[in-house]
PDB file of N, CA, C, O and CB in Angstrom:
ATOM      1  N   UNK A   1     -11.352 -10.616   7.091  1.00  0.00           N
ATOM      2  CA  UNK A   1     -11.427  -9.353   6.380  1.00  0.00           C
ATOM      3  C   UNK A   1     -10.117  -8.576   6.523  1.00  0.00           C
ATOM      4  O   UNK A   1      -9.637  -7.974   5.562  1.00  0.00           O
ATOM      5  CB  UNK A   1     -12.605  -8.519   6.897  1.00  0.00           C
ATOM      6  N   UNK A   2      -9.546  -8.594   7.725  1.00  0.00           N
ATOM      7  CA  UNK A   2      -8.307  -7.857   7.973  1.00  0.00           C
ATOM      8  C   UNK A   2      -7.205  -8.314   7.035  1.00  0.00           C
ATOM      9  O   UNK A   2      -6.497  -7.486   6.462  1.00  0.00           O
ATOM     10  CB  UNK A   2      -7.864  -8.027   9.424  1.00  0.00           C
ATOM     11  N   UNK A   3      -7.050  -9.623   6.871  1.00  0.00           N
ATOM     12  CA  UNK A   3      -5.960 -10.118   6.031  1.00  0.00           C
ATOM     13  C   UNK A   3      -6.185  -9.761   4.565  1.00  0.00           C
ATOM     14  O   UNK A   3      -5.224  -9.510   3.838  1.00  0.00           O
ATOM     15  CB  UNK A   3      -5.816 -11.634   6.184  1.00  0.00           C
ATOM     16  N   UNK A   4      -7.436  -9.736   4.125  1.00  0.00           N
ATOM     17  CA  UNK A   4      -7.733  -9.364   2.743  1.00  0.00           C
ATOM     18  C   UNK A   4      -7.352  -7.906   2.499  1.00  0.00           C
ATOM     19  O   UNK A   4      -6.792  -7.575   1.454  1.00  0.00           O
ATOM     20  CB  UNK A   4      -9.228  -9.593   2.425  1.00  0.00           C
ATOM     21  N   UNK A   5      -7.653  -7.044   3.451  1.00  0.00           N
ATOM     22  CA  UNK A   5      -7.305  -5.628   3.329  1.00  0.00           C
ATOM     23  C   UNK A   5      -5.787  -5.468   3.302  1.00  0.00           C
ATOM     24  O   UNK A   5      -5.253  -4.708   2.494  1.00  0.00           O
ATOM     25  CB  UNK A   5      -7.916  -4.808   4.496  1.00  0.00           C
ATOM     26  N   UNK A   6      -5.100  -6.181   4.179  1.00  0.00           N
ATOM     27  CA  UNK A   6      -3.634  -6.113   4.233  1.00  0.00           C
ATOM     28  C   UNK A   6      -3.018  -6.570   2.916  1.00  0.00           C
ATOM     29  O   UNK A   6      -2.095  -5.937   2.403  1.00  0.00           O
ATOM     30  CB  UNK A   6      -3.097  -6.973   5.391  1.00  0.00           C
ATOM     31  N   UNK A   7      -3.521  -7.652   2.382  1.00  0.00           N
ATOM     32  CA  UNK A   7      -3.001  -8.174   1.115  1.00  0.00           C
ATOM     33  C   UNK A   7      -3.252  -7.178  -0.006  1.00  0.00           C
ATOM     34  O   UNK A   7      -2.360  -6.909  -0.810  1.00  0.00           O
ATOM     35  CB  UNK A   7      -3.646  -9.535   0.776  1.00  0.00           C
ATOM     36  N   UNK A   8      -4.458  -6.631  -0.062  1.00  0.00           N
ATOM     37  CA  UNK A   8      -4.803  -5.675  -1.111  1.00  0.00           C
ATOM     38  C   UNK A   8      -3.900  -4.443  -1.053  1.00  0.00           C
ATOM     39  O   UNK A   8      -3.374  -4.007  -2.077  1.00  0.00           O
ATOM     40  CB  UNK A   8      -6.271  -5.258  -0.986  1.00  0.00           C
ATOM     41  N   UNK A   9      -3.726  -3.894   0.125  1.00  0.00           N
ATOM     42  CA  UNK A   9      -2.879  -2.709   0.268  1.00  0.00           C
ATOM     43  C   UNK A   9      -1.422  -3.054  -0.032  1.00  0.00           C
ATOM     44  O   UNK A   9      -0.744  -2.302  -0.732  1.00  0.00           O
ATOM     45  CB  UNK A   9      -3.007  -2.118   1.688  1.00  0.00           C
ATOM     46  N   UNK A  10      -0.941  -4.165   0.480  1.00  0.00           N
ATOM     47  CA  UNK A  10       0.454  -4.569   0.249  1.00  0.00           C
ATOM     48  C   UNK A  10       0.743  -4.774  -1.230  1.00  0.00           C
ATOM     49  O   UNK A  10       1.769  -4.318  -1.734  1.00  0.00           O
ATOM     50  CB  UNK A  10       0.770  -5.852   1.017  1.00  0.00           C
ATOM     51  N   UNK A  11      -0.156  -5.457  -1.925  1.00  0.00           N
ATOM     52  CA  UNK A  11       0.041  -5.711  -3.355  1.00  0.00           C
ATOM     53  C   UNK A  11      -0.033  -4.420  -4.163  1.00  0.00           C
ATOM     54  O   UNK A  11       0.717  -4.237  -5.121  1.00  0.00           O
ATOM     55  CB  UNK A  11      -1.004  -6.709  -3.869  1.00  0.00           C
ATOM     56  N   UNK A  12      -0.929  -3.535  -3.778  1.00  0.00           N
ATOM     57  CA  UNK A  12      -1.039  -2.256  -4.480  1.00  0.00           C
ATOM     58  C   UNK A  12       0.220  -1.429  -4.270  1.00  0.00           C
ATOM     59  O   UNK A  12       0.695  -0.778  -5.200  1.00  0.00           O
ATOM     60  CB  UNK A  12      -2.277  -1.475  -4.002  1.00  0.00           C
ATOM     61  N   UNK A  13       0.765  -1.448  -3.062  1.00  0.00           N
ATOM     62  CA  UNK A  13       2.029  -0.751  -2.806  1.00  0.00           C
ATOM     63  C   UNK A  13       3.163  -1.365  -3.624  1.00  0.00           C
ATOM     64  O   UNK A  13       4.026  -0.649  -4.133  1.00  0.00           O
ATOM     65  CB  UNK A  13       2.374  -0.795  -1.304  1.00  0.00           C
ATOM     66  N   UNK A  14       3.157  -2.675  -3.746  1.00  0.00           N
ATOM     67  CA  UNK A  14       4.192  -3.346  -4.539  1.00  0.00           C
ATOM     68  C   UNK A  14       4.084  -2.928  -6.003  1.00  0.00           C
ATOM     69  O   UNK A  14       5.085  -2.591  -6.636  1.00  0.00           O
ATOM     70  CB  UNK A  14       4.071  -4.887  -4.409  1.00  0.00           C
ATOM     71  N   UNK A  15       2.871  -2.951  -6.533  1.00  0.00           N
ATOM     72  CA  UNK A  15       2.645  -2.590  -7.931  1.00  0.00           C
ATOM     73  C   UNK A  15       3.022  -1.130  -8.194  1.00  0.00           C
ATOM     74  O   UNK A  15       3.538  -0.794  -9.260  1.00  0.00           O
ATOM     75  CB  UNK A  15       1.178  -2.831  -8.312  1.00  0.00           C
ATOM     76  N   UNK A  16       2.759  -0.276  -7.212  1.00  0.00           N
ATOM     77  CA  UNK A  16       3.052   1.155  -7.376  1.00  0.00           C
ATOM     78  C   UNK A  16       4.512   1.484  -7.076  1.00  0.00           C
ATOM     79  O   UNK A  16       4.911   2.648  -7.111  1.00  0.00           O
ATOM     80  CB  UNK A  16       2.146   1.980  -6.470  1.00  0.00           C
ATOM     81  N   UNK A  17       5.299   0.465  -6.783  1.00  0.00           N
ATOM     82  CA  UNK A  17       6.710   0.692  -6.482  1.00  0.00           C
ATOM     83  C   UNK A  17       6.925   1.389  -5.154  1.00  0.00           C
ATOM     84  O   UNK A  17       7.939   2.053  -4.941  1.00  0.00           O
ATOM     85  CB  UNK A  17       7.343   1.499  -7.574  1.00  0.00           C
ATOM     86  N   UNK A  18       5.948   1.229  -4.253  1.00  0.00           N
ATOM     87  CA  UNK A  18       6.048   1.848  -2.940  1.00  0.00           C
ATOM     88  C   UNK A  18       5.535   3.280  -2.892  1.00  0.00           C
ATOM     89  O   UNK A  18       5.598   3.932  -1.850  1.00  0.00           O
ATOM     90  CB  UNK A  18       7.461   1.820  -2.489  1.00  0.00           C
ATOM     91  N   UNK A  19       5.028   3.767  -4.022  1.00  0.00           N
ATOM     92  CA  UNK A  19       4.514   5.134  -4.085  1.00  0.00           C
ATOM     93  C   UNK A  19       3.130   5.160  -3.444  1.00  0.00           C
ATOM     94  O   UNK A  19       2.157   4.685  -4.029  1.00  0.00           O
ATOM     95  CB  UNK A  19       4.459   5.653  -5.562  1.00  0.00           C
ATOM     96  N   UNK A  20       3.053   5.718  -2.241  1.00  0.00           N
ATOM     97  CA  UNK A  20       1.800   5.696  -1.481  1.00  0.00           C
ATOM     98  C   UNK A  20       0.715   6.548  -2.120  1.00  0.00           C
ATOM     99  O   UNK A  20      -0.462   6.193  -2.057  1.00  0.00           O
ATOM    100  CB  UNK A  20       2.043   6.169  -0.068  1.00  0.00           C
ATOM    101  N   UNK A  21       1.084   7.654  -2.728  1.00  0.00           N
ATOM    102  CA  UNK A  21       0.087   8.503  -3.392  1.00  0.00           C
ATOM    103  C   UNK A  21      -0.547   7.758  -4.560  1.00  0.00           C
ATOM    104  O   UNK A  21      -1.765   7.788  -4.736  1.00  0.00           O
ATOM    105  CB  UNK A  21       0.729   9.821  -3.883  1.00  0.00           C
ATOM    106  N   UNK A  22       0.284   7.091  -5.356  1.00  0.00           N
ATOM    107  CA  UNK A  22      -0.225   6.317  -6.490  1.00  0.00           C
ATOM    108  C   UNK A  22      -1.069   5.145  -5.999  1.00  0.00           C
ATOM    109  O   UNK A  22      -2.124   4.860  -6.566  1.00  0.00           O
ATOM    110  CB  UNK A  22       0.939   5.807  -7.366  1.00  0.00           C
ATOM    111  N   UNK A  23      -0.616   4.473  -4.961  1.00  0.00           N
ATOM    112  CA  UNK A  23      -1.376   3.348  -4.407  1.00  0.00           C
ATOM    113  C   UNK A  23      -2.738   3.813  -3.904  1.00  0.00           C
ATOM    114  O   UNK A  23      -3.745   3.137  -4.116  1.00  0.00           O
ATOM    115  CB  UNK A  23      -0.591   2.675  -3.265  1.00  0.00           C
ATOM    116  N   UNK A  24      -2.770   4.957  -3.242  1.00  0.00           N
ATOM    117  CA  UNK A  24      -4.041   5.495  -2.747  1.00  0.00           C
ATOM    118  C   UNK A  24      -4.994   5.750  -3.906  1.00  0.00           C
ATOM    119  O   UNK A  24      -6.171   5.398  -3.833  1.00  0.00           O
ATOM    120  CB  UNK A  24      -3.812   6.796  -1.948  1.00  0.00           C
ATOM    121  N   UNK A  25      -4.487   6.365  -4.983  1.00  0.00           N
ATOM    122  CA  UNK A  25      -5.336   6.616  -6.161  1.00  0.00           C
ATOM    123  C   UNK A  25      -5.841   5.310  -6.752  1.00  0.00           C
ATOM    124  O   UNK A  25      -7.012   5.209  -7.121  1.00  0.00           O
ATOM    125  CB  UNK A  25      -4.561   7.409  -7.230  1.00  0.00           C
ATOM    126  N   UNK A  26      -4.970   4.309  -6.846  1.00  0.00           N
ATOM    127  CA  UNK A  26      -5.362   3.014  -7.406  1.00  0.00           C
ATOM    128  C   UNK A  26      -6.463   2.362  -6.580  1.00  0.00           C
ATOM    129  O   UNK A  26      -7.333   1.679  -7.122  1.00  0.00           O
ATOM    130  CB  UNK A  26      -4.155   2.084  -7.490  1.00  0.00           C
ATOM    131  N   UNK A  27      -6.421   2.574  -5.263  1.00  0.00           N
ATOM    132  CA  UNK A  27      -7.408   1.977  -4.361  1.00  0.00           C
ATOM    133  C   UNK A  27      -8.652   2.845  -4.187  1.00  0.00           C
ATOM    134  O   UNK A  27      -9.618   2.427  -3.548  1.00  0.00           O
ATOM    135  CB  UNK A  27      -6.780   1.721  -3.011  1.00  0.00           C
ATOM    136  N   UNK A  28      -8.630   4.048  -4.752  1.00  0.00           N
ATOM    137  CA  UNK A  28      -9.764   4.951  -4.599  1.00  0.00           C
ATOM    138  C   UNK A  28      -9.853   5.557  -3.212  1.00  0.00           C
ATOM    139  O   UNK A  28     -10.939   5.884  -2.733  1.00  0.00           O
ATOM    140  CB  UNK A  28     -11.037   4.227  -4.908  1.00  0.00           C
ATOM    141  N   UNK A  29      -8.689   5.707  -2.565  1.00  0.00           N
ATOM    142  CA  UNK A  29      -8.628   6.272  -1.216  1.00  0.00           C
ATOM    143  C   UNK A  29      -7.864   7.584  -1.252  1.00  0.00           C
ATOM    144  O   UNK A  29      -7.094   7.845  -2.176  1.00  0.00           O
ATOM    145  CB  UNK A  29      -7.963   5.281  -0.226  1.00  0.00           C
ATOM    146  N   UNK A  30      -8.085   8.403  -0.238  1.00  0.00           N
ATOM    147  CA  UNK A  30      -7.230   9.579  -0.089  1.00  0.00           C
ATOM    148  C   UNK A  30      -5.898   9.096   0.490  1.00  0.00           C
ATOM    149  O   UNK A  30      -5.827   8.032   1.105  1.00  0.00           O
ATOM    150  CB  UNK A  30      -7.902  10.680   0.835  1.00  0.00           C
ATOM    151  N   UNK A  31      -4.852   9.887   0.286  1.00  0.00           N
ATOM    152  CA  UNK A  31      -3.543   9.508   0.817  1.00  0.00           C
ATOM    153  C   UNK A  31      -3.566   9.395   2.339  1.00  0.00           C
ATOM    154  O   UNK A  31      -3.006   8.441   2.879  1.00  0.00           O
ATOM    155  CB  UNK A  31      -2.487  10.523   0.387  1.00  0.00           C
ATOM    156  N   UNK A  32      -4.200  10.345   3.059  1.00  0.00           N
ATOM    157  CA  UNK A  32      -4.259  10.197   4.524  1.00  0.00           C
ATOM    158  C   UNK A  32      -5.009   8.941   4.971  1.00  0.00           C
ATOM    159  O   UNK A  32      -4.645   8.327   5.973  1.00  0.00           O
ATOM    160  CB  UNK A  32      -4.921  11.417   5.137  1.00  0.00           C
ATOM    161  N   UNK A  33      -6.049   8.558   4.236  1.00  0.00           N
ATOM    162  CA  UNK A  33      -6.792   7.341   4.589  1.00  0.00           C
ATOM    163  C   UNK A  33      -5.918   6.110   4.393  1.00  0.00           C
ATOM    164  O   UNK A  33      -5.923   5.203   5.225  1.00  0.00           O
ATOM    165  CB  UNK A  33      -8.080   7.220   3.741  1.00  0.00           C
ATOM    166  N   UNK A  34      -5.167   6.076   3.297  1.00  0.00           N
ATOM    167  CA  UNK A  34      -4.259   4.950   3.068  1.00  0.00           C
ATOM    168  C   UNK A  34      -3.214   4.884   4.174  1.00  0.00           C
ATOM    169  O   UNK A  34      -2.935   3.804   4.694  1.00  0.00           O
ATOM    170  CB  UNK A  34      -3.573   5.070   1.688  1.00  0.00           C
ATOM    171  N   UNK A  35      -2.633   6.022   4.542  1.00  0.00           N
ATOM    172  CA  UNK A  35      -1.635   6.052   5.620  1.00  0.00           C
ATOM    173  C   UNK A  35      -2.240   5.540   6.927  1.00  0.00           C
ATOM    174  O   UNK A  35      -1.588   4.808   7.671  1.00  0.00           O
ATOM    175  CB  UNK A  35      -1.086   7.484   5.814  1.00  0.00           C
ATOM    176  N   UNK A  36      -3.478   5.925   7.202  1.00  0.00           N
ATOM    177  CA  UNK A  36      -4.147   5.477   8.431  1.00  0.00           C
ATOM    178  C   UNK A  36      -4.324   3.963   8.420  1.00  0.00           C
ATOM    179  O   UNK A  36      -4.123   3.309   9.444  1.00  0.00           O
ATOM    180  CB  UNK A  36      -5.519   6.172   8.590  1.00  0.00           C
ATOM    181  N   UNK A  37      -4.698   3.402   7.272  1.00  0.00           N
ATOM    182  CA  UNK A  37      -4.883   1.950   7.180  1.00  0.00           C
ATOM    183  C   UNK A  37      -3.544   1.222   7.301  1.00  0.00           C
ATOM    184  O   UNK A  37      -3.467   0.163   7.924  1.00  0.00           O
ATOM    185  CB  UNK A  37      -5.570   1.578   5.850  1.00  0.00           C
ATOM    186  N   UNK A  38      -2.497   1.784   6.712  1.00  0.00           N
ATOM    187  CA  UNK A  38      -1.162   1.189   6.828  1.00  0.00           C
ATOM    188  C   UNK A  38      -0.752   1.143   8.298  1.00  0.00           C
ATOM    189  O   UNK A  38      -0.243   0.128   8.775  1.00  0.00           O
ATOM    190  CB  UNK A  38      -0.120   1.992   5.994  1.00  0.00           C
ATOM    191  N   UNK A  39      -0.976   2.241   9.010  1.00  0.00           N
ATOM    192  CA  UNK A  39      -0.646   2.288  10.440  1.00  0.00           C
ATOM    193  C   UNK A  39      -1.540   1.354  11.249  1.00  0.00           C
ATOM    194  O   UNK A  39      -1.055   0.624  12.113  1.00  0.00           O
ATOM    195  CB  UNK A  39      -0.776   3.720  10.970  1.00  0.00           C
ATOM    196  N   UNK A  40      -2.842   1.374  10.973  1.00  0.00           N
ATOM    197  CA  UNK A  40      -3.807   0.566  11.724  1.00  0.00           C
ATOM    198  C   UNK A  40      -3.495  -0.923  11.624  1.00  0.00           C
ATOM    199  O   UNK A  40      -3.552  -1.645  12.619  1.00  0.00           O
ATOM    200  CB  UNK A  40      -5.223   0.832  11.219  1.00  0.00           C
ATOM    201  N   UNK A  41      -3.163  -1.381  10.411  1.00  0.00           N
ATOM    202  CA  UNK A  41      -2.932  -2.805  10.196  1.00  0.00           C
ATOM    203  C   UNK A  41      -1.462  -3.199  10.287  1.00  0.00           C
ATOM    204  O   UNK A  41      -1.126  -4.375  10.150  1.00  0.00           O
ATOM    205  CB  UNK A  41      -3.469  -3.205   8.856  1.00  0.00           C
ATOM    206  N   UNK A  42      -0.584  -2.225  10.518  1.00  0.00           N
ATOM    207  CA  UNK A  42       0.839  -2.531  10.665  1.00  0.00           C
ATOM    208  C   UNK A  42       1.469  -3.079   9.404  1.00  0.00           C
ATOM    209  O   UNK A  42       2.316  -3.971   9.462  1.00  0.00           O
ATOM    210  CB  UNK A  42       1.035  -3.507  11.773  1.00  0.00           C
ATOM    211  N   UNK A  43       1.060  -2.550   8.271  1.00  0.00           N
ATOM    212  CA  UNK A  43       1.561  -3.027   6.980  1.00  0.00           C
ATOM    213  C   UNK A  43       2.962  -2.484   6.756  1.00  0.00           C
ATOM    214  O   UNK A  43       3.213  -1.291   6.923  1.00  0.00           O
ATOM    215  CB  UNK A  43       0.617  -2.602   5.821  1.00  0.00           C
ATOM    216  N   UNK A  44       3.866  -3.367   6.378  1.00  0.00           N
ATOM    217  CA  UNK A  44       5.242  -2.978   6.089  1.00  0.00           C
ATOM    218  C   UNK A  44       5.300  -2.431   4.667  1.00  0.00           C
ATOM    219  O   UNK A  44       4.727  -3.006   3.742  1.00  0.00           O
ATOM    220  CB  UNK A  44       6.223  -4.185   6.268  1.00  0.00           C
ATOM    221  N   UNK A  45       5.989  -1.328   4.512  1.00  0.00           N
ATOM    222  CA  UNK A  45       6.107  -0.680   3.203  1.00  0.00           C
ATOM    223  C   UNK A  45       7.541  -0.780   2.722  1.00  0.00           C
ATOM    224  O   UNK A  45       8.258   0.219   2.660  1.00  0.00           O
ATOM    225  CB  UNK A  45       5.656   0.803   3.267  1.00  0.00           C
ATOM    226  N   UNK A  46       7.948  -1.969   2.388  1.00  0.00           N
ATOM    227  CA  UNK A  46       9.307  -2.189   1.919  1.00  0.00           C
ATOM    228  C   UNK A  46       9.295  -2.224   0.403  1.00  0.00           C
ATOM    229  O   UNK A  46       8.431  -2.851  -0.209  1.00  0.00           O
ATOM    230  CB  UNK A  46       9.901  -3.498   2.503  1.00  0.00           C
ATOM    231  N   UNK A  47      10.248  -1.555  -0.186  1.00  0.00           N
ATOM    232  CA  UNK A  47      10.348  -1.520  -1.637  1.00  0.00           C
ATOM    233  C   UNK A  47      11.614  -2.250  -2.039  1.00  0.00           C
ATOM    234  O   UNK A  47      12.696  -1.972  -1.521  1.00  0.00           O
ATOM    235  CB  UNK A  47      10.346  -0.059  -2.177  1.00  0.00           C
ATOM    236  N   UNK A  48      11.475  -3.181  -2.960  1.00  0.00           N
ATOM    237  CA  UNK A  48      12.611  -3.909  -3.488  1.00  0.00           C
ATOM    238  C   UNK A  48      12.889  -3.393  -4.888  1.00  0.00           C
ATOM    239  O   UNK A  48      12.013  -3.430  -5.752  1.00  0.00           O
ATOM    240  CB  UNK A  48      12.354  -5.443  -3.490  1.00  0.00           C
ATOM    241  N   UNK A  49      14.082  -2.920  -5.112  1.00  0.00           N
ATOM    242  CA  UNK A  49      14.456  -2.413  -6.425  1.00  0.00           C
ATOM    243  C   UNK A  49      15.161  -3.531  -7.168  1.00  0.00           C
ATOM    244  O   UNK A  49      16.126  -4.116  -6.676  1.00  0.00           O
ATOM    245  CB  UNK A  49      15.361  -1.142  -6.317  1.00  0.00           C
ATOM    246  N   UNK A  50      14.667  -3.814  -8.356  1.00  0.00           N
ATOM    247  CA  UNK A  50      15.256  -4.866  -9.185  1.00  0.00           C
ATOM    248  C   UNK A  50      16.015  -4.192 -10.314  1.00  0.00           C
ATOM    249  O   UNK A  50      15.426  -3.475 -11.123  1.00  0.00           O
ATOM    250  CB  UNK A  50      14.164  -5.850  -9.741  1.00  0.00           C
ATOM    251  N   UNK A  51      17.314  -4.418 -10.370  1.00  0.00           N
ATOM    252  CA  UNK A  51      18.129  -3.840 -11.434  1.00  0.00           C
ATOM    253  C   UNK A  51      18.199  -4.821 -12.585  1.00  0.00           C
ATOM    254  O   UNK A  51      18.382  -6.024 -12.396  1.00  0.00           O
ATOM    255  CB  UNK A  51      19.549  -3.485 -10.927  1.00  0.00           C
ATOM    256  N   UNK A  52      18.049  -4.281 -13.776  1.00  0.00           N
ATOM    257  CA  UNK A  52      18.097  -5.140 -14.970  1.00  0.00           C
ATOM    258  C   UNK A  52      19.472  -5.131 -15.573  1.00  0.00           C
ATOM    259  O   UNK A  52      19.708  -5.794 -16.584  1.00  0.00           O
ATOM    260  CB  UNK A  52      17.072  -4.693 -16.010  1.00  0.00           C
TER     261      UNK A  52
END
């Protein structure tokens, strides 16, 4: 279960471009709850910018 949660949060952060507020809304969580889960599971919040 832990890895599924980590993957879901990580992918949502990737899709949102690292925007935690947007990711929280997409997941149906409050921003503080998302931050708590990121801290609890040690999820890395790295954003890769791709220039076209």
